[in-house]
Backbone as numpy.savetxt, mean C-alpha at the origin, in Angstrom:
# Nx Ny Nz CAx CAy CAz Cx Cy Cz
-29.62 -9.14 26.37 -29.78 -8.13 25.33 -28.41 -7.66 24.81
-27.46 -7.52 25.73 -26.12 -7.10 25.33 -25.48 -8.13 24.39
-25.69 -9.42 24.68 -25.16 -10.49 23.84 -25.77 -10.43 22.45
-27.04 -10.10 22.38 -27.73 -10.00 21.09 -27.14 -8.85 20.27
-26.85 -7.72 20.92 -26.25 -6.58 20.22 -24.85 -6.94 19.73
-24.08 -7.62 20.58 -22.73 -8.02 20.18 -22.77 -8.99 19.00
-23.72 -9.90 19.03 -23.87 -10.87 17.95 -24.23 -10.16 16.65
-25.12 -9.18 16.73 -25.53 -8.42 15.54 -24.35 -7.61 15.01
-23.59 -6.99 15.90 -22.43 -6.21 15.49 -21.39 -7.10 14.83
-21.15 -8.28 15.41 -20.20 -9.22 14.83 -20.66 -9.69 13.46
-21.94 -9.91 13.32 -22.51 -10.34 12.05 -22.33 -9.24 10.99
-22.60 -8.00 11.37 -22.43 -6.88 10.45 -20.96 -6.69 10.09
-20.07 -6.83 11.07 -18.63 -6.74 10.80 -18.21 -7.81 9.81
-18.74 -9.00 9.97 -18.40 -10.11 9.08 -18.89 -9.82 7.67
-20.07 -9.22 7.53 -20.58 -8.85 6.20 -19.64 -7.88 5.51
-19.18 -6.89 6.26 -18.26 -5.90 5.69 -16.95 -6.57 5.30
-16.43 -7.40 6.17 -15.18 -8.11 5.89 -15.33 -8.99 4.66
-16.41 -9.73 4.57 -16.66 -10.59 3.41 -16.75 -9.77 2.12
-17.42 -8.63 2.19 -17.54 -7.76 1.02 -16.16 -7.27 0.57
-15.36 -6.80 1.52 -14.03 -6.30 1.20 -13.19 -7.41 0.57
-13.24 -8.59 1.15 -12.47 -9.71 0.60 -12.95 -10.09 -0.80
-14.24 -9.95 -1.06 -14.77 -10.28 -2.38 -14.29 -9.28 -3.44
-13.88 -8.11 -3.03 -13.42 -7.06 -3.96 -11.90 -7.00 -4.06
-11.21 -7.95 -3.44 -9.75 -7.92 -3.38 -9.11 -7.90 -4.78
-9.58 -8.76 -5.69 -9.00 -8.81 -7.03 -9.22 -7.49 -7.76
-10.42 -6.94 -7.67 -10.70 -5.65 -8.31 -9.79 -4.56 -7.76
-9.58 -4.56 -6.45 -8.71 -3.57 -5.83 -7.28 -3.74 -6.33
-6.84 -4.98 -6.44 -5.48 -5.23 -6.94 -5.34 -4.77 -8.40
-6.38 -4.97 -9.19 -6.36 -4.49 -10.58 -6.21 -2.97 -10.64
-6.91 -2.28 -9.76 -6.82 -0.82 -9.71 -5.41 -0.39 -9.28
-4.88 -1.07 -8.27 -3.51 -0.76 -7.82 -2.53 -0.98 -8.96
-2.69 -2.06 -9.72 -1.81 -2.32 -10.87 -1.87 -1.19 -11.89
-3.07 -0.69 -12.18 -3.22 0.41 -13.14 -2.52 1.67 -12.63
-2.69 1.94 -11.35 -2.06 3.12 -10.77 -0.54 2.98 -10.79
-0.05 1.79 -10.48 1.39 1.55 -10.50 1.96 1.76 -11.90
1.19 1.39 -12.92 1.63 1.62 -14.30 1.76 3.12 -14.57
0.83 3.91 -14.04 0.90 5.36 -14.21 2.16 5.93 -13.55
2.55 5.33 -12.43 3.74 5.81 -11.72 5.00 5.58 -12.55
4.94 4.69 -13.51 6.10 4.40 -14.36 6.23 5.38 -15.52
5.24 6.21 -15.73 5.24 7.14 -16.85 6.27 8.25 -16.63
7.26 8.31 -17.49 8.31 9.34 -17.39 7.71 10.74 -17.52
6.72 10.89 -18.42 6.09 12.19 -18.61 5.35 12.64 -17.36
4.62 11.71 -16.76 3.91 12.04 -15.52 4.87 12.47 -14.43
5.95 11.73 -14.30 6.94 12.05 -13.27 7.56 13.42 -13.54
7.89 13.69 -14.79 8.52 14.96 -15.15 7.59 16.15 -14.88
6.29 15.94 -15.02 5.33 17.02 -14.86 4.72 17.12 -13.46
5.02 16.18 -12.60 4.41 16.16 -11.26 5.13 17.14 -10.33
4.38 17.83 -9.50 5.00 18.71 -8.51 5.81 17.87 -7.50
6.82 18.48 -6.95 7.71 17.80 -6.03 6.96 17.20 -4.83
5.98 17.92 -4.31 5.25 17.39 -3.14 4.49 16.11 -3.47
3.98 15.98 -4.70 3.28 14.76 -5.09 4.25 13.60 -5.26
5.41 13.88 -5.88 6.42 12.84 -6.02 6.90 12.35 -4.66
7.09 13.30 -3.76 7.53 12.96 -2.41 6.50 12.10 -1.70
5.24 12.44 -1.86 4.17 11.69 -1.24 4.12 10.25 -1.77
4.21 10.12 -3.08 4.19 8.79 -3.69 5.39 7.97 -3.21
6.55 8.58 -3.23 7.76 7.88 -2.81 7.65 7.44 -1.35
7.18 8.33 -0.50 7.02 7.99 0.91 6.05 6.84 1.12
4.94 6.87 0.40 3.95 5.80 0.52 4.53 4.47 0.03
5.20 4.50 -1.11 5.78 3.26 -1.63 6.83 2.69 -0.67
7.69 3.55 -0.18 8.72 3.09 0.76 8.09 2.52 2.03
7.06 3.20 2.51 6.39 2.75 3.73 5.67 1.42 3.52
4.91 1.31 2.45 4.09 0.12 2.23 4.89 -1.08 1.76
5.74 -0.85 0.77 6.47 -1.97 0.20 7.76 -2.28 0.95
8.21 -1.36 1.75 9.43 -1.59 2.51 9.18 -1.85 3.98
7.92 -2.02 4.37 7.58 -2.17 5.79 8.30 -3.35 6.42
8.31 -4.50 5.74 8.97 -5.66 6.33 10.49 -5.57 6.20
10.97 -4.71 5.32 12.41 -4.53 5.16 13.01 -3.77 6.34
12.19 -2.98 7.04 12.69 -2.23 8.19 13.27 -3.17 9.23
12.62 -4.32 9.40 13.08 -5.27 10.39 14.42 -5.89 9.99
14.65 -6.03 8.68 15.87 -6.66 8.18 17.04 -5.69 8.13
16.75 -4.40 7.94 17.82 -3.40 7.76 18.62 -3.23 9.03
19.94 -3.08 8.85 20.79 -2.94 10.02 20.61 -1.59 10.68
20.67 -0.52 9.89 20.48 0.80 10.50 19.48 1.66 9.73
18.91 1.14 8.64 17.86 1.83 7.91 18.32 3.07 7.17
19.59 3.12 6.78 20.07 4.29 6.06 19.38 4.37 4.70
19.31 5.58 4.18 18.67 5.80 2.89 19.35 4.97 1.80
20.66 4.87 1.85 21.39 4.08 0.85 20.96 2.62 0.89
20.76 2.08 2.09 20.32 0.70 2.21 18.92 0.52 1.65
18.04 1.46 1.96 16.65 1.37 1.49 16.62 1.40 -0.02
17.35 2.33 -0.63 17.36 2.41 -2.08 18.08 1.20 -2.69
19.04 0.68 -1.99 19.71 -0.54 -2.44 18.73 -1.68 -2.54
17.83 -1.79 -1.57 16.80 -2.83 -1.60 15.91 -2.66 -2.83
15.57 -1.43 -3.19 14.72 -1.20 -4.35 15.47 -1.50 -5.64
16.78 -1.29 -5.66 17.57 -1.62 -6.85 17.51 -3.12 -7.12
17.49 -3.92 -6.07 17.40 -5.38 -6.23 16.10 -5.78 -6.93
15.05 -5.01 -6.72 13.75 -5.32 -7.30 13.73 -5.07 -8.79
14.43 -4.02 -9.23 14.46 -3.69 -10.66 14.99 -4.85 -11.39
């Protein structure tokens, strides 16, 4: 009976995983639209500091995650230097 429950749970997990993977392109399209909004000078000028800080922290964390391993000491100057290369 335990094996049957595990099999059912694995099957349900697979359904969820398959669904998420099927929506990957749509999710990327949404991320692209949001990233375009982040480029808006007016939005940035009107955003409260805590929101800008949150966005910056998330971007640094997500897009710079693999850069942490490459950085010698992870100084802020180095991190921003990496982002300058992207521009």
